[in-house]
N, C-alpha and C positions, 0 to 999 in steps of 0.2 A: 520899363523894368531896368533897374540899375544893377548890372552884373559885373563883378570884379574879374578882370582878365589876368590870369596868372602867367600865361606865356602865349605868344602868337608869332607865327612866321607864315611863309607861303603854303605850308603843308598842314600845319596844326593850329588848333585853337583850344587852349586849356583854360578853363574858367572855374569860378567858385559858384556852384549851384546854390541858389537860394532855397530855403526850406519851403516845404508845402506846395511846390509846383511840380507837375509831371515833367519828365524829361522829354516826352513827345506826346503828340495828341492822343487822347484816350476817350473812353466813353463819357467822361464827365463834361467834355467840351471846353474845359478850362484852358486858358492861354498857357502854352507849354514852352519849355526852355529852348528846344530846337527851333521852333518858329521865331522866338524872340531873337535868337542869335543870327538866324538867316536875315531877319529884317534889319538888324544892326549892321551886318556886313554889307548889305545892299546899300544902306545909307552912307556908311563910312567910306566905302570904296566906289560909290556911284555906279554900281553894277546894274546894267539893264537886264531884264528877264529874270529867270530863276537863279538862285544862288545854290551851289553845291556845298553841302555840309552833312557829313555822315556821323551817326552815333556809333561810338566804339564800344562803350559799355554802359551799364545802367546804374542808377541809384533809386532806391525807393522814394516815393513822393515826399515823405516827411524828413528825409535825410538831406543834409547840406554838405558842401565841401567840394573837393577837387574832382573835376570831370574832364575827360579828353574827347575832342571832336576832330574829325579829319576834314581838311579843306580840299583835298584832292583824292581821286579814286585810288591812286597809287598808295598814298598814306593809309587810306581806309583798309585796303586789302592787306597791307603788311602789318598793320596794327591788329587786325582781326586774327591773322595768323599768329602773331606774338601772344595774343590773349589765349588762343587755343593751346599754345605750347607753354603757357604759364610763365611767359617772359615779362609780363607786366606786373609789377609789385604794387599792391594796394594795402595801405595801412589805415586803420580807423582809430579814432578815440571814442570811447563810450563811457557813460556813467551808469553803473548797475546798482541794484538794491543788494545790500548785504556785502559780505566779504567772501570772495572765493576761497574754498578750502585749500587750494594749491595756488601759490603765487604765480607760477608760470606753468603752462600746460598746453599740450596739443590736443585738440578735440577732433575726433573722427567719428562721424555719425552717418547713418543713412536717412535721408529725408525724402518725403513724398508730398507733393502739392495737390491739394483738393482744389481744382480750378473753379468748381461751383461756389465755394466759399472764399476763394482767394486766400487760403491759409495753408501753411506748411506744417508737417508733423514729423517728428523723429520716430522712425519705425524700426522694428527688429527684423521684420521680413515683409517685403513687398516687391514683386517683380518690376514695378515701375519706379522704385526708389533709386535715388542717386547719392553717391558718396559725397559728403561735405567735409572739408578739412580747413581748420584754422588754428593759429597759435595765438594765445593771449598772454599778456604779462600785466600784473597788477602794479600800477604806479604809486597809488596812494589810496588809503582808506580812512574815512572819518565820518562821524555823525550818521552812521548807518548806510553810507554809500561808498562805492569804490570806483576809481578812475582806472580804466583798462586801455592798454594799447593792443590792438588786434590786427594780425596780418592774415589776409585771406590767401588760401591756396587753391580754392575753387570758387566759382561765382554762381552759386545756387540762389534762387529767389528767397528772400528773407533769411538768408543763411545765418548771419551774425545774431539776429534777433531770436531765432528759434533755438539755435545751439546754446546760447548763453542762458536762455530761459530753461531749457532742458537740464542744464547744469545746476539750476537752482538760484541763478542770479539774473533775473529779467532786467532789461534795460529800463531806466527811468522814463516814464511817459509812454511806454508801449501798451496801447489799448488792446492789441491783438494777442500778444504773447505774455503779457504781465498784467492782465486786467484786474487780478486780485490785489495788486499793490498800486497800480497807477490810477490816477483820478482823471475824470473826463476833463479835457481841455489842456492837459499837460503836454508839452512838446517832447517828442522822442529825442533822447540824448544820445544820438549816434551821428558821428561826423567823419566824412572822408578826409583824412588828415594828410596823407602823403601818397603821391602817384609817381612812380618811377619806371622808366623803360628806355630802351635805346631808340634814338630818333629814327623813324622809318626810312628816311632818305639820307640824312647826314651821317647816320650810324654812330653818333656820339651819345653818351649817357645824358639823360634828361630827367630832372626830378623837380616837382613843385610841391609846395606845402600850403595847407590852408588850416586856419585855427578857428575853433568854434567861438560863438559870441560870448561876451563876458556877462552872462545871465545865469540865474539859478537853473540847474545845479552845477553848471560848469565853473562858475566863479567860486564855488565851495572847494574845488579840488585843483583848479589850474592856477 
């Protein structure tokens, strides 16, 4: 598996996740990113035995882009704490159907996950619902599509997908939350664009950027 490394040192490994592979082993049994990276570290550094690499955050299987992994337990612990304190900034690019009514907006919804169907719903009242917050800005609109920049403030499952769909602008290729507009076989147009945080050991600002591939619908708007 050819994986683009965005940044690496003794404590961190930041990579560009390929689309359509799970970040860690799941019920599908498909080869996953975490295993691939451990295998790569083992070969590159000639490490005997098991390789330590911790998952810091997640991306949905069809989503590509910037992801962070910790190579030491110290880095893993501090990044997990930074994530809880909302000190890790995550920005996405996405192509949605239509044109949002408001160019820039903050979305605050309560969402609930049906684990049996692996689907998330925006709800008005549910004791198990959790608050989901994001900001979006419309960069460009043409030919029935819009390119949005999205900044997450919470990290709920399928959050960007379900909140934008609930707004009336489902993401291109989303078979789960935009099935009335998306066609079977289309690739979800959601990309982890920027990942920024303070280095967990060196305490200096660190930011990486990843760009989506130049294919439709990205090449229509980027």
